[in-house]
N, CA, C and O atoms as CSV, one atom per row, in Angstrom:
chain,resi,resn,atom,element,x,y,z
A,1,UNK,N,N,0.949,-1.252,-0.061
A,1,UNK,CA,C,-0.054,0.217,-0.109
A,1,UNK,C,C,0.873,1.195,0.013
A,1,UNK,O,O,1.955,1.092,0.591
A,2,UNK,N,N,0.313,2.403,-0.688
A,2,UNK,CA,C,1.182,3.403,-0.710
A,2,UNK,C,C,0.067,4.803,-0.664
A,2,UNK,O,O,-1.076,4.813,-1.122
A,3,UNK,N,N,0.663,5.753,-0.088
A,3,UNK,CA,C,-0.278,7.017,-0.145
A,3,UNK,C,C,0.728,8.163,-0.761
A,3,UNK,O,O,1.823,8.413,-0.256
A,4,UNK,N,N,0.269,8.742,-1.777
A,4,UNK,CA,C,0.899,10.014,-2.279
A,4,UNK,C,C,0.062,11.178,-2.160
A,4,UNK,O,O,-1.169,11.172,-2.157
A,5,UNK,N,N,0.946,12.344,-2.044
A,5,UNK,CA,C,0.180,13.632,-1.753
A,5,UNK,C,C,0.893,14.716,-2.640
A,5,UNK,O,O,2.113,14.855,-2.736
A,6,UNK,N,N,0.004,15.399,-3.220
A,6,UNK,CA,C,0.525,16.666,-4.317
A,6,UNK,C,C,-0.101,17.880,-3.572
A,6,UNK,O,O,-1.244,17.901,-3.117
A,7,UNK,N,N,0.750,18.822,-3.515
A,7,UNK,CA,C,0.334,20.100,-2.940
A,7,UNK,C,C,0.693,21.165,-3.986
A,7,UNK,O,O,1.830,21.055,-4.445
A,8,UNK,N,N,-0.012,22.113,-4.422
A,8,UNK,CA,C,0.311,23.232,-5.219
A,8,UNK,C,C,-0.196,24.523,-4.577
A,8,UNK,O,O,-1.321,24.626,-4.088
A,9,UNK,N,N,0.705,25.491,-4.613
A,9,UNK,CA,C,0.261,26.793,-4.058
A,9,UNK,C,C,-0.571,27.655,-4.965
A,9,UNK,O,O,-0.582,27.344,-6.156
A,10,UNK,N,N,-1.314,28.759,-4.545
A,10,UNK,CA,C,-1.755,29.515,-5.367
A,10,UNK,C,C,-1.116,30.383,-6.667
A,10,UNK,O,O,-0.147,31.136,-6.574
A,11,UNK,N,N,-1.686,30.178,-7.590
A,11,UNK,CA,C,-1.253,30.745,-8.965
A,11,UNK,C,C,-1.940,31.794,-9.448
A,11,UNK,O,O,-3.075,31.977,-9.010
A,12,UNK,N,N,-1.431,32.634,-10.380
A,12,UNK,CA,C,-2.231,33.553,-10.976
A,12,UNK,C,C,-2.585,33.134,-12.518
A,12,UNK,O,O,-1.827,32.354,-13.096
A,13,UNK,N,N,-3.669,33.623,-13.140
A,13,UNK,CA,C,-4.089,33.043,-14.428
A,13,UNK,C,C,-3.528,34.299,-15.283
A,13,UNK,O,O,-3.119,35.375,-14.848
A,14,UNK,N,N,-3.614,33.907,-16.468
A,14,UNK,CA,C,-3.055,34.944,-17.615
A,14,UNK,C,C,-3.878,36.223,-17.686
A,14,UNK,O,O,-3.403,37.166,-18.320
A,15,UNK,N,N,-5.001,36.342,-17.129
A,15,UNK,CA,C,-5.798,37.392,-16.895
A,15,UNK,C,C,-5.484,38.176,-15.466
A,15,UNK,O,O,-5.978,39.273,-15.203
A,16,UNK,N,N,-4.533,37.407,-14.527
A,16,UNK,CA,C,-4.300,38.032,-13.350
A,16,UNK,C,C,-5.217,37.668,-12.274
A,16,UNK,O,O,-5.031,38.137,-11.151
A,17,UNK,N,N,-6.236,36.839,-12.521
A,17,UNK,CA,C,-6.905,36.070,-11.417
A,17,UNK,C,C,-6.343,35.064,-10.728
A,17,UNK,O,O,-5.801,34.107,-11.281
A,18,UNK,N,N,-6.453,35.240,-9.248
A,18,UNK,CA,C,-5.729,34.093,-8.387
A,18,UNK,C,C,-6.266,33.041,-8.274
A,18,UNK,O,O,-7.325,33.110,-7.651
A,19,UNK,N,N,-5.929,31.877,-8.684
A,19,UNK,CA,C,-6.465,30.421,-8.682
A,19,UNK,C,C,-5.967,30.045,-7.516
A,19,UNK,O,O,-4.789,30.249,-7.222
A,20,UNK,N,N,-7.006,29.321,-6.557
A,20,UNK,CA,C,-6.476,29.048,-5.206
A,20,UNK,C,C,-5.654,27.597,-5.298
A,20,UNK,O,O,-5.969,26.811,-6.192
A,21,UNK,N,N,-4.567,27.250,-4.329
A,21,UNK,CA,C,-3.887,26.150,-4.445
A,21,UNK,C,C,-4.710,25.060,-3.739
A,21,UNK,O,O,-5.763,25.319,-3.155
A,22,UNK,N,N,-4.169,23.803,-3.822
A,22,UNK,CA,C,-4.962,22.784,-3.438
A,22,UNK,C,C,-3.995,21.522,-3.009
A,22,UNK,O,O,-2.817,21.568,-3.365
A,23,UNK,N,N,-4.450,20.445,-2.285
A,23,UNK,CA,C,-3.928,19.447,-1.979
A,23,UNK,C,C,-4.550,18.042,-2.391
A,23,UNK,O,O,-5.728,17.930,-2.052
A,24,UNK,N,N,-4.155,17.252,-2.867
A,24,UNK,CA,C,-4.701,16.015,-3.247
A,24,UNK,C,C,-3.797,14.719,-2.840
A,24,UNK,O,O,-2.569,14.699,-2.767
A,25,UNK,N,N,-4.526,13.850,-2.639
A,25,UNK,CA,C,-4.092,12.338,-1.969
A,25,UNK,C,C,-4.560,11.324,-2.889
A,25,UNK,O,O,-5.725,11.247,-3.279
A,26,UNK,N,N,-3.496,10.449,-3.269
A,26,UNK,CA,C,-3.618,9.085,-4.075
A,26,UNK,C,C,-3.297,8.007,-3.177
A,26,UNK,O,O,-2.322,8.054,-2.428
A,27,UNK,N,N,-4.163,6.954,-3.241
A,27,UNK,CA,C,-3.753,5.719,-2.569
A,27,UNK,C,C,-3.741,4.726,-3.476
A,27,UNK,O,O,-4.690,4.641,-4.256
A,28,UNK,N,N,-2.607,3.747,-3.543
A,28,UNK,CA,C,-2.382,2.529,-4.234
A,28,UNK,C,C,-2.254,1.345,-3.464
A,28,UNK,O,O,-1.760,1.375,-2.337
A,29,UNK,N,N,-2.716,0.176,-4.063
A,29,UNK,CA,C,-2.937,-1.234,-3.306
A,29,UNK,C,C,-2.146,-2.050,-4.278
A,29,UNK,O,O,-2.397,-1.744,-5.443
A,30,UNK,N,N,-1.219,-3.047,-4.125
A,30,UNK,CA,C,-0.636,-3.835,-4.726
A,30,UNK,C,C,-0.927,-5.214,-4.214
A,30,UNK,O,O,-1.006,-5.283,-2.988
A,31,UNK,N,N,-1.092,-6.260,-4.844
A,31,UNK,CA,C,-1.252,-7.591,-4.192
A,31,UNK,C,C,-0.895,-8.752,-5.258
A,31,UNK,O,O,-1.404,-8.842,-6.375
A,32,UNK,N,N,0.001,-9.559,-4.750
A,32,UNK,CA,C,0.309,-10.745,-5.681
A,32,UNK,C,C,-0.621,-11.818,-5.349
A,32,UNK,O,O,-1.245,-11.872,-4.289
A,33,UNK,N,N,-0.693,-12.709,-6.337
A,33,UNK,CA,C,-1.753,-13.849,-6.374
A,33,UNK,C,C,-0.834,-15.149,-6.073
A,33,UNK,O,O,-0.175,-15.687,-6.963
A,34,UNK,N,N,-0.852,-15.523,-4.962
A,34,UNK,CA,C,-0.096,-16.837,-4.666
A,34,UNK,C,C,-0.258,-17.991,-5.533
A,34,UNK,O,O,0.725,-18.695,-5.765
A,35,UNK,N,N,-1.484,-18.285,-6.077
A,35,UNK,CA,C,-1.770,-19.268,-6.943
A,35,UNK,C,C,-1.321,-19.330,-8.463
A,35,UNK,O,O,-1.432,-20.294,-9.221
A,36,UNK,N,N,-0.796,-18.099,-8.727
A,36,UNK,CA,C,-0.245,-17.962,-9.985
A,36,UNK,C,C,1.053,-16.892,-9.898
A,36,UNK,O,O,0.989,-15.663,-9.882
A,37,UNK,N,N,2.209,-17.715,-9.849
A,37,UNK,CA,C,3.515,-16.988,-9.771
A,37,UNK,C,C,3.799,-15.972,-10.794
A,37,UNK,O,O,3.854,-16.308,-11.977
A,38,UNK,N,N,3.970,-14.844,-10.454
A,38,UNK,CA,C,4.219,-13.625,-11.434
A,38,UNK,C,C,2.843,-12.721,-11.777
A,38,UNK,O,O,2.855,-11.853,-12.650
A,39,UNK,N,N,1.880,-12.981,-11.124
A,39,UNK,CA,C,0.711,-12.404,-11.374
A,39,UNK,C,C,0.712,-11.299,-10.243
A,39,UNK,O,O,0.854,-11.687,-9.084
A,40,UNK,N,N,0.569,-10.003,-10.489
A,40,UNK,CA,C,0.152,-8.855,-9.620
A,40,UNK,C,C,-0.924,-8.071,-9.931
A,40,UNK,O,O,-1.004,-7.697,-11.102
A,41,UNK,N,N,-1.969,-7.654,-8.974
A,41,UNK,CA,C,-2.794,-6.683,-9.070
A,41,UNK,C,C,-2.606,-5.552,-8.477
A,41,UNK,O,O,-2.281,-5.521,-7.290
A,42,UNK,N,N,-2.788,-4.389,-9.242
A,42,UNK,CA,C,-2.441,-3.156,-8.670
A,42,UNK,C,C,-3.904,-2.252,-8.909
A,42,UNK,O,O,-4.514,-2.388,-9.969
A,43,UNK,N,N,-4.342,-1.445,-7.975
A,43,UNK,CA,C,-5.228,-0.603,-7.840
A,43,UNK,C,C,-5.253,0.941,-7.525
A,43,UNK,O,O,-5.012,0.996,-6.319
A,44,UNK,N,N,-5.360,1.749,-7.824
A,44,UNK,CA,C,-5.155,3.247,-7.422
A,44,UNK,C,C,-6.388,3.967,-7.527
A,44,UNK,O,O,-7.128,3.992,-8.510
A,45,UNK,N,N,-6.603,4.757,-6.044
A,45,UNK,CA,C,-7.648,5.631,-6.189
A,45,UNK,C,C,-6.884,7.030,-6.482
A,45,UNK,O,O,-5.903,7.209,-5.759
A,46,UNK,N,N,-7.126,7.906,-7.285
A,46,UNK,CA,C,-6.594,9.145,-7.449
A,46,UNK,C,C,-7.659,10.099,-6.960
A,46,UNK,O,O,-8.871,10.001,-7.148
A,47,UNK,N,N,-6.976,11.078,-6.274
A,47,UNK,CA,C,-7.935,12.403,-5.655
A,47,UNK,C,C,-8.959,11.608,-4.607
A,47,UNK,O,O,-10.177,11.785,-4.573
A,48,UNK,N,N,-8.326,10.845,-3.897
A,48,UNK,CA,C,-9.111,10.120,-2.877
A,48,UNK,C,C,-10.207,10.879,-2.097
A,48,UNK,O,O,-11.166,10.252,-1.645
A,49,UNK,N,N,-10.110,12.003,-1.953
A,49,UNK,CA,C,-11.094,12.837,-1.070
A,49,UNK,C,C,-11.926,13.486,-2.306
A,49,UNK,O,O,-12.780,14.232,-1.826
A,50,UNK,N,N,-11.973,13.475,-3.432
A,50,UNK,CA,C,-12.539,14.019,-4.169
A,50,UNK,C,C,-12.457,15.542,-4.155
A,50,UNK,O,O,-13.525,16.143,-4.044
A,51,UNK,N,N,-11.537,16.114,-4.235
A,51,UNK,CA,C,-11.124,17.405,-4.074
A,51,UNK,C,C,-11.509,18.178,-5.463
A,51,UNK,O,O,-11.258,17.738,-6.585
A,52,UNK,N,N,-12.118,19.324,-5.195
A,52,UNK,CA,C,-12.437,19.995,-6.714
A,52,UNK,C,C,-11.501,20.982,-6.714
A,52,UNK,O,O,-11.425,21.710,-5.725
A,53,UNK,N,N,-10.714,21.153,-7.718
A,53,UNK,CA,C,-9.616,22.190,-7.997
A,53,UNK,C,C,-9.423,22.421,-9.586
A,53,UNK,O,O,-9.902,21.718,-10.476
A,54,UNK,N,N,-8.744,23.381,-9.710
A,54,UNK,CA,C,-8.318,23.601,-11.164
A,54,UNK,C,C,-7.029,24.204,-11.382
A,54,UNK,O,O,-6.453,24.719,-10.424
A,55,UNK,N,N,-6.480,24.201,-12.591
A,55,UNK,CA,C,-5.121,24.715,-13.127
A,55,UNK,C,C,-5.465,26.075,-13.859
A,55,UNK,O,O,-6.546,26.235,-14.425
A,56,UNK,N,N,-4.563,26.964,-13.819
A,56,UNK,CA,C,-4.703,28.131,-14.531
A,56,UNK,C,C,-4.600,27.745,-16.185
A,56,UNK,O,O,-3.738,27.006,-16.660
A,57,UNK,N,N,-5.637,28.392,-16.916
A,57,UNK,CA,C,-5.418,27.884,-18.444
A,57,UNK,C,C,-4.579,29.030,-19.144
A,57,UNK,O,O,-4.303,30.095,-18.592
A,58,UNK,N,N,-4.235,28.702,-20.335
A,58,UNK,CA,C,-3.329,29.752,-21.035
A,58,UNK,C,C,-4.172,30.420,-21.979
A,58,UNK,O,O,-5.384,30.211,-22.030
A,59,UNK,N,N,-3.521,31.277,-22.784
A,59,UNK,CA,C,-4.104,32.304,-23.442
A,59,UNK,C,C,-5.287,31.583,-24.615
A,59,UNK,O,O,-6.267,32.195,-25.040
A,60,UNK,N,N,-4.996,30.471,-24.909
A,60,UNK,CA,C,-5.929,29.917,-26.024
A,60,UNK,C,C,-7.246,29.342,-25.117
A,60,UNK,O,O,-8.181,28.935,-25.807
A,61,UNK,N,N,-7.382,29.282,-23.972
A,61,UNK,CA,C,-8.450,28.812,-23.263
A,61,UNK,C,C,-9.354,29.930,-22.888
A,61,UNK,O,O,-8.736,30.938,-22.546
A,62,UNK,N,N,-10.770,30.037,-22.856
A,62,UNK,CA,C,-11.502,30.978,-22.641
A,62,UNK,C,C,-11.802,31.034,-21.235
A,62,UNK,O,O,-12.377,32.069,-20.894
A,63,UNK,N,N,-11.530,30.068,-20.193
A,63,UNK,CA,C,-11.783,30.174,-18.806
A,63,UNK,C,C,-10.361,30.230,-18.227
A,63,UNK,O,O,-9.420,29.590,-18.695
A,64,UNK,N,N,-10.280,31.139,-17.057
A,64,UNK,CA,C,-9.169,31.221,-15.960
A,64,UNK,C,C,-8.544,30.021,-15.587
A,64,UNK,O,O,-7.347,29.738,-15.645
A,65,UNK,N,N,-9.583,29.284,-15.159
A,65,UNK,CA,C,-9.188,28.116,-14.458
A,65,UNK,C,C,-9.693,26.845,-15.160
A,65,UNK,O,O,-10.887,26.761,-15.447
A,66,UNK,N,N,-8.713,25.711,-15.490
A,66,UNK,CA,C,-9.402,24.382,-15.896
A,66,UNK,C,C,-9.682,23.481,-14.982
A,66,UNK,O,O,-8.778,23.082,-14.248
A,67,UNK,N,N,-10.959,23.005,-14.859
A,67,UNK,CA,C,-11.406,22.053,-13.569
A,67,UNK,C,C,-10.525,20.650,-14.047
A,67,UNK,O,O,-10.475,20.170,-15.179
A,68,UNK,N,N,-9.901,20.197,-12.888
A,68,UNK,CA,C,-9.404,18.772,-12.830
A,68,UNK,C,C,-10.451,17.807,-12.689
A,68,UNK,O,O,-11.583,18.056,-12.275
A,69,UNK,N,N,-9.986,16.620,-13.080
A,69,UNK,CA,C,-10.925,15.532,-12.665
A,69,UNK,C,C,-11.142,15.247,-11.176
A,69,UNK,O,O,-10.282,15.415,-10.311
A,70,UNK,N,N,-12.264,14.841,-10.994
A,70,UNK,CA,C,-12.617,14.414,-9.527
A,70,UNK,C,C,-12.113,13.020,-9.163
A,70,UNK,O,O,-11.184,12.587,-9.845
A,71,UNK,N,N,-12.523,12.377,-8.335
A,71,UNK,CA,C,-12.134,10.869,-7.837
A,71,UNK,C,C,-12.164,10.031,-9.059
A,71,UNK,O,O,-13.202,9.820,-9.686
A,72,UNK,N,N,-10.983,9.550,-9.388
A,72,UNK,CA,C,-10.618,8.440,-10.567
A,72,UNK,C,C,-10.018,6.969,-10.046
A,72,UNK,O,O,-8.954,6.986,-9.427
A,73,UNK,N,N,-10.587,5.897,-10.252
A,73,UNK,CA,C,-10.103,4.485,-9.837
A,73,UNK,C,C,-9.520,3.962,-11.067
A,73,UNK,O,O,-10.161,3.956,-12.118
A,74,UNK,N,N,-8.203,3.477,-10.963
A,74,UNK,CA,C,-7.536,2.956,-12.066
A,74,UNK,C,C,-7.182,1.387,-11.356
A,74,UNK,O,O,-6.988,1.240,-10.149
A,75,UNK,N,N,-7.147,0.290,-12.353
A,75,UNK,CA,C,-6.533,-0.693,-11.916
A,75,UNK,C,C,-5.765,-1.301,-13.079
A,75,UNK,O,O,-5.912,-0.802,-14.194
A,76,UNK,N,N,-5.065,-2.203,-12.927
A,76,UNK,CA,C,-4.398,-3.058,-13.768
A,76,UNK,C,C,-3.802,-4.465,-13.250
A,76,UNK,O,O,-3.643,-4.676,-12.048
A,77,UNK,N,N,-3.505,-5.347,-14.177
A,77,UNK,CA,C,-3.037,-6.734,-13.969
A,77,UNK,C,C,-1.613,-6.644,-14.651
A,77,UNK,O,O,-1.349,-6.119,-15.732
A,78,UNK,N,N,-0.722,-7.303,-13.734
A,78,UNK,CA,C,0.861,-7.352,-14.539
A,78,UNK,C,C,1.114,-8.838,-14.323
A,78,UNK,O,O,0.741,-9.535,-13.379
A,79,UNK,N,N,1.861,-9.191,-15.444
A,79,UNK,CA,C,2.378,-10.757,-15.190
A,79,UNK,C,C,3.656,-10.619,-15.744
A,79,UNK,O,O,3.901,-10.150,-16.855
A,80,UNK,N,N,4.590,-11.115,-14.794
A,80,UNK,CA,C,5.876,-11.319,-15.225
A,80,UNK,C,C,6.505,-12.725,-15.392
A,80,UNK,O,O,6.379,-13.550,-14.486
A,81,UNK,N,N,7.089,-12.979,-16.377
A,81,UNK,CA,C,7.602,-14.252,-16.842
A,81,UNK,C,C,9.205,-14.378,-17.060
A,81,UNK,O,O,9.693,-15.438,-17.454
């Protein structure tokens, strides 16, 4: 199991608007399958607390802040041989 944290301070948009800072936490779990040597299962929960935040847009964007995804679940199966 692992926990990752990302913290970003407040920033200014191209129009000078202040975009608030944020903190986001990700949680990952990994498990091996004893019955199948070399098989590993990995699951990750990104933005575990469903924090709503955005990042400053560039000149080609119409909005000052581009909203980020909310909570996202990802899984994968790995097999080493």
